[in-house]
N, C-alpha and C positions, 0 to 999 in steps of 0.2 A: 037577702033577708038577714043573714047573720050579722051584717054590719049594723043593722038597726038595733039588734039585741045588744051589741057591744056599746053602741052609743047611749042606749037607755041606761045600761049599767053605769056608764061613765057619769051620767047626770045624777045617779043615785049615790055617788061616793063623795064624801066630804073632801074638800081640797086639802085638808091637813094630812091625808093619807099619802100625798106625794112625797113627803120626806119621812115616811115611817122608818123606824129602826127595829121593828119587831118582826123578824122573819121566822115563822114557824115552819113546820115540815120536818124538823129533826126531833128526835126523842132523846134528850140529854142523858137520862138514866140508862137508856138502852145502849148508848155509845161508850159507856165507861169501860176502860180497859181492865179486864180482870184476869187473874191467873187461875181462877177456879174453873174446873172442867164443867162444860155445860151439861145440864140434866138430859137424860135420854128422853126422847119424845116419840110420838107415833111417826114422825117424819124424820127419823134418825138417818135414813138414807137419802133424804132430800137435801137441797141446799139450805143452809142454816147460818144466819148472821152470827149467832152466838158461837157456833162451832168455828166459824172463820176467825172471829176475834180471839178465841182461845188458841187456834193454830198460829196466828200471827204473833201472839205474845210468847208462846212456848217454842216456836220453831223459827219463824222468819226473823223476828227482832230479838231473839234470845241473846245474841252477842253484838247487837248494834242498837243500843238503847239511846237513840238521839231523836228528839221530837222534830217533826217535819218542818214546821214554819219557823220555830224559834231557835232550833239548834241546841236546845237544852238537853242535858243528860237526864235520864229518868231511871228509877230503880224500883224494885219490888218493895212494897210497904204493906205487910200482911198479905191480903189477897188481891191488892190493887197495885197499879203502877202509878208512881208519883214523880213529878218533875223536880229537879234541883234548880231552883231559880238562880242561885249564885253562879252556876256553871255557864250561864248565858246572859246574866244581867237582867233577867225578866222582872218586870214590875206590873202588878195587876192594874188594869185600867178601871174596872168597875165591879168585877165579880171575883174577889179573891178566893172564895170557897171553891168555886168551880175551877179556878186556876191552879188549885192544889192537886188536881188529878189529870191523868192522861186519858184521852178519849180517842176512839177510832173515827177519823174524819173521812167522809166520802168526798174524794176529790171532785168527781162528778156527783153533785148532790142528789139525794133520793128524790127530791121534788122534780128534778130535771127528767129523770128516766121513769118517774112514776105518775106524774100528774095527768098524762094523757090516757092512762088506763082507767077503765070504768070503776075498778075497786077503789082507786084513790078518790074519785068523786063521791063515792059512797061512805068513805070513812078514813081517808088519809093513809099514812104509811102503815100503821098498825093493822088496819083492815086488809090492805094489800098483802102484808106478810102472812096473814091467816088464810087468805083465800086464793092467792094468785102465785102459781109456781114460777112463772116467768119473773115476777117481781122479786121473789125470794132469791132466785139465781143472781139477778142484777145487784141486789142489796148485799149479798154475801160474797161477791166477787172480790177476792183478795187483792187483785191488781189495782183496784180502785180505793183501797183502804190504807191510810197512813196514820201513825200515832201523832197526836197533836195535843197541846195543852188545852184543857177543857174550855177555858175562856175564849181562846182563839177559835176553837171549833164552833162555839156558840155565836161569836161575833161574825165570823165568816158566813155561817149558816148556808143559805142557797144563793148568796151573792155571786155574780159572775166575776171571773178574773179580768183584770185590765190594768191600765197604768193610772196611778194616782199622782196628782200634781204635788210637787214639793216632796219633802221628806219628813212627814209627821211620824214621830216615834212614840206612839201611845202606850207601848208595852216595854219601854226602856230604850235607852240610847243605842244599845247593841242589837236589839231585836228588830230586824228589817222587814217586819210584816205590817203592811199599811192597809187600813180599811177606811174608806170614805162612805159614811152612811148616807150622806146627802145624794151623792151620785150613784150609790149602790154598787160600789166597785171594791174588789179586794186585789191588792198587788202583793204577791209573795216575794220572798228573797230571790235574788237572781240565780243563786246556786241550785234552785229547784225549778227554774223556768222549764227546762227541758223535760224533767220528770212529769210535771203537770201536763205539758203538751202531749207527751206520748201516752199518758193514761187516758186523756180525752180522745185521742185518735183511736186507741184500742177499744174504748167503750162505744164510740160512735160506730166502728166497724162491726163489733161483735153483736151489738144490740139494736143497731139501725135507728138511732135517734139523730136529730139534726144539730148541726152547729151553724150559727149565723156566719155570714161572710166575714164579718168583723172578727169574730172569734177564730175563724179558720185562718185568717191572715196572721193574727196575733200568735196563735200556737205554732204555726209554721215558722215564724221568726224565732220563737222561743226554742223550738226544737233545733234549729240551726245554730243558735247562739250558745246553747248549753248541751253539748253532746253527751252521750251515755258515759257514765263513769263506772269505776270498779264496783262500788256498792250497788248501783242500780242493776248492773249485770248479775251480781250475786243475789239480790232480792228477787229478780226475775226468775232465776234458776230455783231458788228455794220455794217460790210460789208454784212453779211448774211441778216440782216434786210433790207439793202438798195438795194442789188443786187439779193438776193434770193438764194444764195448758199454759203456754207462755204468752208474753206480749210481743208480737212480731216487730213492733216499732222499736223495741229494745234489742231483741235477738238479732235482727237484721237492720241495725241502725243505718240510716242514710239521711243526707240533707234532702229536704223536701221543697217542692214548688207548689204553690196554691193551684196552679193549672192542673195538677195531677189529682186534686181533691175537689169533689163536687160540693159546692156550698148550698145549704138550704137556709133561706132567710127566716130568722125569728122576728116577727113583726110586733107592732105596738099592741095588738090584741093580746098576745102572750104576756107582755109586760103588765098590761092592765089587769088581766085575770090573776097574775101572781100577786099583785097588790091586794086585790079583793080576797084571795085565798088566805093570805097572811093575816088579814084583819077580820076574818070571818067571825071571830068570837065577839068583836065589838060592833058588828053590823046586825040590823034586823034580819031575821031568818029569810024572809021573802027576797031580800036583796041578794043574798048569797045564792039562794036556790035559783033565782032568775038569772043571775050571772053565770052559774054553772050550766044551766040549760042552754043559754046563748053561746057559751064557749064550746060546748060539745057540738052544737050545730055548725059553728064556724070551723071547727077542726075537720068535720066531715066534708064541708064545702072546700076547705083548703086542700085536703087529700085528693079530692076529685079533680080540682084545678091543676095540681101538680101532675097527676096522672095523665090528664089530657095534654099538658104541655110536653111531657116526655113522649107520649104517643105521637104527637105532631112532629116532634124533632126527629124521632126514629124513622117516621114515614118519609120525611123530607130527605134524609140521608141515605135511604135504602136505594140501591141501584134499580132503576125501572126494569120491569120484566120485558123480555124481548117480545116484539110484536109477532102475532101469529102469522104464519105464512099463508098467503092467499090460497084458497082451496082450488085445487086443479080442476080444470073443466073436464067433465066426463061426458059420455054419450047421453046420459040421462038428463044432463043439465039443459035447461031451456036456453035458447039464444037470447042475448041481451037486446 
């Protein structure tokens, strides 16, 4: 039945959505890197994205002010952090105002670890932050946060990482961050390949979300091509001191083999719902509501299917129990 829901949703979507470039799910004003201490709240002991941003700016990146994708230096400008375009040859592609500020980029987008939660279906990222402690922990995890020029953060949004054909340099000849909006792919500079891979492996293991087999292979290759460097080790230790846990893929770095990691396939239904979600403001309400209902039913169906497959596999590999010994004949047994 879930497949019929997804098919009906597909028929209700204009074909123009196939090449959309409007990927929501991020809150640009919330992502701004600020040096101002967060206000105390009732959840001051709980995980807080605002507290993590402040800790990253004041402690982790205090003496390493380089933007992640561009390599631009950044500096304090009043209460905010601002990039120095000249230090890396940055040129704004479309949004120069947003490009004038540093934002905290979720390497694993909030949409990826949030969209299967019920709170996300009811109100998106802001609603999850207000109502779901698990989401607050994932959103605030410092290991998943890096400083990025605001325009790059916005352009990448929740696009998956991959390889982009050619060498388009939309942000300046020296900035090797490539985004293909038609194929919905973001390719970072090769000097952060491994950083991205190890962050994804960490988030996957800690919060139990899935990576497609394609992403799993890509990140395994990136991890092997770009080993841990001195800054990544230092960053890992500073975050451990601030947050209380490390990234084991950095602390105990080793080359990986995809055979040692279990892939979970992300299928076309996920991709379809992502398009619908990103365009929900431009769609009739009943289309988005119907699509959300169908997607939730499909997720439940897929979980039960995966569970059955794992059960069948474990049953097949379990050593069969020994046969019971035949009952010995006693005096009370009747002759056969």
